[in-house]
Structure formats: C-alpha cells, structure tokens
C-alpha positions, 0 to 999 in steps of 0.5 A: 500500500505504501512506498517501503523506502519512504516508510523507512525514511520516515521511521528513521526520522522519528528515531532521530527526533527521539534520540536528538532529544537525549543528546540535546538534554545531555548538553543542557540545551534549552531546546531539548523540550521542543525536540520531544514534542513528537508527532503531529497527528491529524485530528481524529475526525480526519483519521476516521474519514481516511479509514472509512475511505481506504480501509479494506474492511469498509471497502468490502462492505461497500462492495457488498452493498453495491452488489445488493443494489444491483440485485434489487435492480435486477429483481425489480425488472424480473416480473417481465420474465413471467410474461411470454409472447409466442406465435403459431404457424400451421401449414397444410390441410386441416378441417373436419374430414367427417363432414367432408370439410377439408381446406388447404392453406395456413393459419397464424396467430400470436399468443400471450402466456404468463405465470400468475404465481411469479407476478404475485410473488414478485413484490415479496422477492423485491422486498427481500432483496431490499431488506438484504440491502438494508442489512448490508448497510447496517453491517457497514455501519457496525464495521465503521463503529468498530474501526473508529474505536480501534483508530481511537485506541491507537491514536490515544496510545500514540499520545501516551507513548509520546508522553512516556517518551519525554519522561523516559528521555529525561530519565535517560539524560539524568542517568547519563549525567550521573554516570559521567559524574560517577566515572569522574569520581571513580577516576578521582578515587571518590567512589568504589567500582561497585558504586560505579557499576550500580550507576552504570546499571541504572543508566543501561536500564533507562536506555533499554526502556527508552529504546523499547518506548521508541519501538512501541511508538514506531509500531503504533504509528505504522499500525495507524497508517495501515488501518487508515490507509494514509501515511501520517508522517 
C-alpha cells in the first residue's frame, strides 16, 4: 500500500527526533523540550474519514452493498420474465374430414402466456432483496463503529507513548549525567567500582526502556497508517 523506502525514511526520522532529544538534554540545551514534542497527528475526525475511505474492511462492505443494489435492480425488472409472447404457424390441410370439410392453406396467430404465481410473488422477492440491502448497510455501519474505536485506541496510545517518551528521555539524560559524574569520581578515587557499576546499571536500564518506548511508538504509528490507509508522517 505504501512506498517501503519512504516508510523507512520516515521511521528513521522519528528515531532521530527521539534520540536528538537525549543528546540535546545531555548538553543542557534549552531546546531539548521542543525536540520531544513528537508527532503531529491529524485530528481524529480526519483519521476516521481516511479509514472509512481506504480501509479494506469498509471497502468490502461497500462492495457488498453495491452488489445488493444491483440485485434489487435486477429483481425489480424480473416480473417481465413471467410474461411470454409466442406465435403459431400451421401449414397444410386441416378441417373436419367427417363432414367432408377439408381446406388447404395456413393459419397464424400470436399468443400471450404468463405465470400468475411469479407476478404475485414478485413484490415479496423485491422486498427481500431490499431488506438484504438494508442489512448490508447496517453491517457497514457496525464495521465503521468498530474501526473508529480501534483508530481511537491507537491514536490515544500514540499520545501516551509520546508522553512516556519525554519522561523516559529525561530519565535517560539524568542517568547519563550521573554516570559521567560517577566515572569522574571513580577516576578521582571518590567512589568504589561497585558504586560505579550500580550507576552504570541504572543508566543501561533507562536506555533499554527508552529504546523499547521508541519501538512501541514506531509500531503504533505504522499500525495507524495501515488501518487508515494514509501515511501520517
């Protein structure tokens, strides 16, 4: 559905955005907060509209509704099939030989026949197809409600992940600065190796949580794009 090289570029920019926040904060840059503002998501109504237009599930229901419309049109004209027109041509000798009335020539005459059952049952058949059409529309609306709920869940999760990313970015920056201070104090003999290891372990844990947060955010963004059928980065 999407261009894979461009998708990779967008995801790399997202990661660069997040990791830049760490470097900037570690350097005590006043712009650190602005770099962690994250992804500018479209409004929910826009995402709903995209999903209604491009999501395969909704497109499937649209196709079912279109088919039911064509079936109703076909059935509405089907009553004509109950009426049949025909003609009769007879050539040769015919008559009543008992009373010696025999004539030679041909006869021709049109005839019309119809099925009373088919004509009377046609309104019921048409009603059935119209009800099937209505049922298909209700199923589509139900699918839209479920789809909008899922879009909303992903949308809110992305916002949550961005908030957590800012928090974890600050925690990572703090633990990084503590690590640098611990390394300096260790080189000066102010702290032991075990204390340095403890600080380093805290920093490593913060770094792992930060990277996991980036991965979850990336997955949520890709999932939202697949659901609505439109790139959002």
